[in-house]
Structures are given as structure tokens and as C-alpha cells.
VOGU-3710 file (C-alpha; in Angstrom, 3 decimals, decimal comma):
1> mkvkrtpqef> 4,085/4,740/30,676  2,772/1,135/29,465  -0,694/0,520/27,421  -1,932/-3,043/26,664  0,574/-5,128/28,680  -2,676/-7,465/27,905  -5,533/-7,144/26,133  -7,412/-7,607/29,411  -5,709/-4,464/30,478  -7,759/-2,478/27,521
11> qveevveisp> -11,264/-3,392/26,913  -13,497/-1,850/25,165  -17,380/-2,680/24,378  -19,536/-1,718/21,469  -23,013/-0,255/22,605  -25,026/-0,367/19,618  -29,190/0,049/18,932  -29,670/-3,429/18,034  -31,394/-6,318/19,567  -32,336/-9,824/19,167
21> gqkgeyalyr> -36,310/-10,260/18,047  -38,365/-13,452/17,444  -37,616/-13,391/13,701  -35,564/-12,091/10,881  -33,346/-13,237/8,269  -30,261/-12,192/9,741  -28,553/-13,653/12,919  -27,164/-11,532/15,519  -23,916/-12,606/17,046  -22,045/-10,915/19,858
31> lskwgantld> -17,743/-10,935/18,855  -15,252/-11,482/21,438  -11,542/-10,899/19,982  -7,984/-10,699/21,136  -4,637/-10,694/19,033  -6,427/-10,127/15,596  -8,168/-6,966/13,879  -11,833/-7,287/13,029  -11,323/-7,947/9,159  -9,496/-10,659/9,519
41> vlrdvarrmg> -11,779/-12,336/12,223  -14,660/-11,636/9,830  -13,051/-13,340/7,075  -12,585/-16,149/8,872  -16,047/-16,464/10,192  -17,240/-16,118/6,790  -14,856/-19,091/5,489  -16,557/-20,724/8,377  -20,027/-20,460/7,872  -19,325/-20,693/3,895
51> vpfssigygg> -20,644/-17,492/3,370  -19,792/-14,606/1,359  -18,038/-11,763/3,341  -20,222/-9,196/1,727  -23,293/-10,898/4,037  -21,503/-10,051/7,251  -22,774/-6,847/8,832  -20,436/-4,490/11,327  -20,382/-1,550/13,105  -16,864/-0,338/14,164
61> lkdrhalshq> -12,868/-1,735/13,437  -11,651/-2,151/16,790  -8,142/-2,066/18,166  -6,370/-5,447/17,482  -4,570/-5,216/20,953  -7,629/-4,554/23,027  -10,073/-7,254/24,229  -13,329/-6,263/22,529  -16,865/-6,897/22,400  -18,683/-6,249/19,156
71> yitvlrgrtq> -21,902/-7,166/17,575  -22,195/-8,492/13,641  -24,909/-10,054/11,915  -24,558/-12,786/9,204  -27,228/-12,838/6,575  -28,351/-16,737/7,174  -26,379/-17,787/9,709  -26,015/-20,487/11,504  -27,549/-20,484/14,870  -25,083/-21,397/17,056
81> dlrgknyrlh> -21,569/-20,515/18,434  -18,573/-20,458/16,496  -15,044/-20,314/18,461  -12,104/-18,773/16,316  -8,128/-18,395/17,332  -8,550/-15,486/18,815  -12,210/-15,086/18,840  -15,413/-15,871/20,147  -18,691/-15,990/18,108  -21,647/-16,137/20,398
91> ylgpsevpmg> -25,255/-16,392/19,516  -27,631/-13,674/20,305  -31,031/-14,832/17,815  -32,247/-13,599/14,767  -32,785/-9,998/13,617  -35,094/-8,451/10,861  -32,078/-5,716/10,357  -28,506/-6,077/9,470  -25,868/-4,853/11,628  -23,868/-1,629/10,442
101> rekvlgnrfs> -22,136/1,787/11,347  -25,660/3,526/11,666  -26,280/0,964/14,961  -23,363/2,373/16,759  -23,944/4,442/19,485  -20,170/4,487/21,039  -17,909/2,775/22,965  -17,055/1,829/26,658  -13,847/1,153/27,733  -12,271/0,084/30,796
111> ilvrdldlgp> -8,320/0,220/30,831  -5,107/-0,086/32,998  -2,290/2,285/31,912  0,953/1,408/34,169  4,746/2,859/34,943  3,870/6,136/35,921  5,282/8,726/37,378  2,571/11,127/38,456  0,843/11,130/42,085  -2,859/10,806/42,597
121> eevqqevelv> -3,419/14,869/42,449  -1,183/15,390/39,364  -3,715/12,716/37,637  -6,810/14,497/39,350  -5,877/17,877/38,299  -5,058/16,513/34,429  -8,507/14,579/34,511  -10,363/18,007/35,574  -9,350/19,957/32,913  -10,109/17,145/30,318
131> rlyglpnyfd> -13,793/17,509/31,818  -13,482/21,457/31,241  -11,742/21,937/28,295  -11,831/18,495/26,253  -9,215/17,219/23,950  -8,785/17,523/20,057  -10,509/14,728/18,610  -8,208/13,335/16,283  -7,823/10,146/14,095  -5,343/7,964/16,049
141> eqrfgsarhg> -2,347/5,215/15,074  -5,062/2,857/14,479  -6,101/4,565/11,239  -3,234/5,242/9,806  -2,376/0,961/9,652  -1,554/1,130/5,765  0,561/3,971/6,157  2,645/2,130/9,202  5,591/1,511/6,882  6,736/5,209/7,542
151> qgfvakelil> 6,663/6,024/3,609  3,760/7,228/2,701  -0,131/7,108/1,727  -1,171/4,865/-0,833  -4,149/7,127/-1,487  -1,973/10,182/-2,054  -0,108/8,380/-4,952  -3,381/7,526/-6,449  -4,354/11,121/-6,783  -0,990/12,687/-7,676
161> ghyeralrll> -1,172/9,575/-10,702  1,997/7,704/-8,895  0,686/4,002/-9,558  3,802/2,435/-9,557  4,823/3,996/-6,564  1,645/3,179/-4,873  1,524/-0,269/-5,512  5,037/-0,462/-3,688  3,601/0,671/-0,743  0,813/-1,087/-0,997
171> lavpsrwdea> 2,682/-4,804/-1,321  6,285/-4,399/-1,550  7,269/-2,272/1,782  7,339/-4,283/4,943  6,800/-2,532/8,860  8,500/-3,426/11,948  4,630/-4,135/13,213  4,066/-7,066/10,658  3,933/-10,734/10,954  6,871/-12,441/9,598
181> avkrfrrcva> 4,750/-13,764/6,725  3,953/-11,128/5,835  7,539/-9,536/6,086  8,159/-12,228/4,055  6,073/-11,688/1,168  6,770/-7,754/1,071  10,416/-8,822/0,191  9,732/-11,211/-1,876  7,601/-8,865/-3,857  10,406/-6,032/-3,405
191> eswgdwakgi> 13,121/-8,083/-4,744  11,412/-9,521/-7,716  9,596/-6,614/-8,970  8,123/-6,948/-12,274  8,089/-10,754/-12,203  4,691/-10,946/-10,221  4,644/-15,316/-9,863  6,929/-15,550/-7,061  4,847/-13,575/-4,733  1,544/-15,616/-5,609
201> dlaptpwerr> 2,251/-18,069/-3,306  3,119/-16,580/-0,400  0,245/-13,715/-0,715  -1,000/-13,234/3,055  -4,735/-12,372/2,022  -6,642/-13,263/-1,309  -6,962/-9,571/-2,810  -2,956/-9,456/-2,948  -3,143/-12,475/-4,002  -5,560/-11,414/-6,651
211> lleflrgkrp> -3,749/-8,719/-7,844  -0,658/-10,492/-8,268  -2,400/-12,922/-10,629  -3,653/-10,185/-12,375  -0,368/-8,843/-13,326  1,303/-12,034/-14,189  3,078/-11,921/-17,850  1,976/-8,120/-18,166  4,336/-5,314/-18,404  4,271/-2,790/-15,307
221> skgtlkkafs> 2,169/-0,099/-17,291  0,597/2,712/-15,778  -2,564/1,780/-17,706  -2,452/-2,071/-16,175  -1,295/-0,642/-12,424  -4,251/1,323/-12,487  -6,782/-1,253/-12,992  -4,720/-3,710/-10,461  -6,213/-1,269/-8,207  -9,803/-1,944/-9,099
231> lldreqmall> -9,284/-5,496/-7,954  -8,706/-4,662/-4,291  -11,330/-5,392/-1,374  -13,978/-2,728/-0,937  -12,844/-2,641/2,577  -9,181/-2,395/1,861  -9,897/0,363/-1,130  -12,040/2,459/1,961  -9,083/2,124/4,467  -6,388/3,271/2,404
241> lmayqsflwn> -8,374/5,969/1,508  -9,671/6,746/4,905  -6,162/6,743/6,222  -4,876/9,590/3,747  -8,610/11,572/4,821  -7,593/11,313/8,410  -4,124/12,159/7,917  -5,459/15,421/6,126  -8,067/15,580/9,005  -5,882/15,794/11,633
251> etvkgilkrf> -3,040/18,139/10,059  -6,151/20,642/9,394  -7,322/20,867/12,938  -3,828/21,687/13,809  -3,917/24,104/11,296  -6,998/25,886/13,450  -5,629/25,553/16,373  -2,887/27,794/15,025  -4,919/30,228/13,782  -6,813/30,378/17,361
261> gvetfavphl> -3,708/30,649/19,118  -3,749/27,873/21,077  -1,180/26,869/23,616  -0,378/23,188/22,637  2,066/20,649/23,629  2,890/17,910/21,084  2,943/13,796/21,437  4,440/12,053/18,445  2,448/9,281/16,951  2,917/7,265/14,105
271> vgehlfwrrl> 2,703/9,864/11,272  2,856/12,870/12,858  2,472/14,563/15,739  -0,741/15,409/18,156  -0,568/18,639/19,179  -2,821/18,959/22,317  -4,764/21,707/25,084  -4,652/21,423/28,460  -6,326/24,801/28,787  -8,609/26,920/26,336
281> eegalreleg> -9,193/30,781/26,635  -12,765/31,592/26,633  -12,818/32,361/22,628  -11,124/29,540/21,495  -13,655/27,339/23,556  -16,549/29,212/22,740  -15,285/28,188/18,925  -13,981/24,672/19,152  -16,858/23,529/21,357  -19,501/23,313/18,288
291> levplpsprl> -16,929/23,090/15,284  -17,075/20,310/12,476  -14,779/19,793/9,879  -15,349/17,570/6,868  -12,994/14,762/5,592  -11,478/16,105/2,476  -13,198/15,427/-0,512  -13,977/17,069/-4,536  -17,883/17,643/-3,458  -17,098/19,871/-0,745
301> rgqglwrevl> -19,026/22,835/-0,754  -19,255/26,203/1,647  -16,282/28,303/2,966  -14,479/29,087/5,976  -11,877/28,586/8,145  -11,492/24,986/7,726  -11,635/25,239/4,039  -9,006/28,028/3,824  -6,418/26,024/5,948  -7,789/22,715/4,200
311> eevleregig> -6,420/24,133/1,288  -3,090/25,623/2,609  -2,434/21,632/4,021  -3,191/19,855/0,306  -0,893/22,905/-1,222  1,868/21,515/1,129  1,150/18,085/0,332  1,449/19,105/-3,874  -2,198/18,399/-4,469  -3,257/21,999/-4,940
321> tlanfrtkvk> -7,004/22,467/-4,154  -10,135/20,276/-3,518  -11,328/20,140/-6,994  -7,539/17,807/-7,423  -8,736/15,551/-4,564  -9,867/12,471/-6,335  -8,439/9,314/-7,506  -9,276/7,708/-11,691  -9,194/4,624/-10,354  -12,486/2,367/-9,688
331> ggvfkahrrr> -13,684/2,356/-6,545  -11,210/4,822/-5,113  -13,679/7,599/-4,449  -13,311/9,919/-0,920  -16,579/10,583/0,992  -17,117/13,224/3,044  -18,562/13,291/6,612  -18,400/15,998/9,142  -16,402/15,497/12,348  -16,373/17,679/15,877
341> vllrpeglqv> -13,530/18,787/16,885  -13,720/18,962/20,429  -14,397/15,378/22,269  -15,369/15,367/25,986  -15,089/11,592/27,639  -18,083/10,877/29,067  -18,524/9,444/32,511  -14,731/9,184/32,923  -13,829/7,772/36,561  -10,371/7,336/37,484
351> qvasdelhpg> -8,151/5,088/40,156  -4,467/5,726/41,361  -2,651/3,019/42,915  1,073/1,978/42,958  2,190/-0,462/40,384  3,089/-3,678/41,491  5,086/-4,513/38,098  7,113/-1,531/38,210  8,508/-0,405/42,176  7,861/3,415/42,990
361> rqkvflrffl> 5,717/3,679/39,956  1,990/4,142/39,980  -0,928/2,465/38,036  -4,311/4,360/36,752  -7,443/2,364/36,076  -9,913/4,703/33,366  -13,641/4,302/33,056  -15,088/6,078/30,133  -17,681/6,152/27,054  -16,683/7,412/23,662
371> ppgsyatlli> -18,852/8,799/20,468  -18,255/6,779/17,566  -14,920/7,150/15,526  -13,213/8,668/18,435  -10,412/6,900/20,030  -8,845/6,129/23,457  -5,553/5,825/23,033  -6,009/9,885/22,471  -7,206/10,622/25,621  -4,075/8,321/27,548
381> krlfgagrrr> -1,837/10,536/25,414  -3,406/13,697/26,593  -3,280/12,662/30,401  0,327/11,265/30,403  2,049/12,617/27,083  5,371/13,682/27,614  4,296/17,578/26,939  1,768/17,788/29,867  3,265/19,948/31,955  3,659/22,796/29,326
391> gde> 1,872/25,852/30,197  1,480/24,601/33,722  0,564/27,870/35,636
//
């Protein structure tokens, strides 16, 4: 199976509840990007417009390997188009309100999946099963970019008070997906750990440079290292915290499926594996259909199966109870919101044809709509995952 061969083969269009008006202090734009992540593009926009990053409003973070179209606002931004290396910014008009996550209604996807060994009948069967039973609404690999080195989660180490370990994961451990300049920076920091000045000129982002400049000339004491994390950008800290919350949410849902006795197949991903069902018994479907599980936070209240399973996961992680799920770092606050367990793609359309790039194999063109925060890659894994035939009748 091959996905994202080119950005044009994986397209996403943000559907929003905002439109240009006759007046307003915000400038509304349509942002099209490819080969770059959303935050890097927005930082470049802020730099080129000469405005602070905080003046930019946006909804979701889009896959860097996709051709994505989304909407942003800039407080007192310019009223003309802007072109960057990996993006185009098209001015739509003024707006009286800023763009934000609450304005996103969902995302519309157009995806081409290549190099498949499934025939049209098999594809249609799997599509029908998804229409009937949905799929688990896991967080997928895009959420775990800060852990893609495979060495663990920065946020977990912050909870445990292992600040030096957390800082090493953040600054000194490269992944095979990093660009060459980022790998060079991480190797330099790792090799000269404690001699912070050596990595400053190689720092790929302003916040990494800021951390090293703060640490320069200081002994790496626990208090100093903890204070260094308070210098992270708000967005970067949020990504670190949400990555670990998302992992724990996934593990909790997997535990709930086991409690319900749901028959599943496993598909590996960046930080573990997803468990998918093909069919659900009527009782399990009824339970999962309306079930919402909150992301872990020490402020959570209430009881139920989700809490029982979540605390089992936290115990396994060495954290213990939800009361311990907190950091002592300024800005390191875990926010909670509830997320539906069962996902149903809307308007799912499928076309199957011979793959001209892989003779004897098939390609499948998918169109569908997902609510905010759900991942198109999950549907692809569910439909075409290696274990999809387990439990066939």
C-alpha cells in the first residue's frame, strides 16, 4: 500500500464557519500548503508580514505531506496575496472575528491509495462494514511528531520530574524523519551536552535558540532545567502535552474494547499499535456509539469504565492516579476535553481502478468528510490494514 506519493494524491479542505465581510480588523486568508507543517508556515507568514505570531488565528494543524487548504486570520494583516516556498496565501477580505479551532466544522478529503492487492468486491465489502460499524476514533501518527524518535514522551518525563531526560528528548534525540539541519543540531547538542553555546548557531527554531541561550553558562541543575521549559512557545508546549495525552487516550480506548470483548486486528503505528474491529455485536455497538472518553487531566471528575481503564493505563505508565497527572512546569497544564470513541466518515465514496504505476495491482480513490480532530489516515488503515481479514465469516 502506498499513500501520499505526491501532495496532490492526499488533499484536505478545511470546512469552516467564517467568511469575509465588509469590514473588520482581521484579514481573512485561504492558505494552501504542501511539504511543510502548519506552524512553520505560519511563522514564516508572521515574519514576512512583520507581525507577532500571536496575531495569527488558525483552526487545525494539517499534514505536512498533504496538499491542504485551510483558513487563517491576521490581526491588521495586509490585503494582498503572499507566496512562499511551500505555500500560497490568498486574501479573501476583512473579518470582524478571528479564525480559531471553534470555527472548524470538519475536513473534506480526496485521497488516492496505490499498490493494493484488493479487488473491487473486497474494497466495497470493507467500505460497507465501515458504514455499518464505523471505526475507532484514535489519534494517529500526525499527533505524535514530538515522539517520533521512538524514545518516549517529553510530557511523561515532565510529570515524573525527570527534567534532564525530558530536555534530552526535546533537544538531543533525532529521528530518521528529521531534515539534515535538524539532525545536525540534535547531534551537536547531544555530543556537547552541558556546553550549550555550541548548539546555539545551529538551532532550527527561535524557541530552541532561546532555550540554549538561557542555559548557556549555567549548571544543569533540576531547577534550571525545569525553568528552561517555561521558555517554550505556547504552541510547542501544547504539542508536547497533547502528544502524551493522545497516546494515553488511545491506550484507554484499546482497554475499553478488550473489556467489551471486541474482536480486533492490530495495525502498527509510530508509538504502538491501533486495534480495529471489522464488525461489532449489537450490544458493543450500542455502548460505543454514544461513548465519549475524556483526555486525561488532573481536573477530571466523574466515574465510569473510562476512568477505571484510564487509571490502569496510568499505573502501567508509572504515574499512578489522575491526581499525579500534572507537571510543575510553568505553562505545562493538561487541558481536558471529551472525544467520541466511534467515528463514522460522512459521504464516503470509493472508486477502484487498475494502478498504472504498479501493474497487476489496484488503486482506490476515496472521498469523505470527517469531524474536527479526526484522522483520514485511520480510515485508510482500517480499510487496507494488513490484518483486515481476521474474523472474516
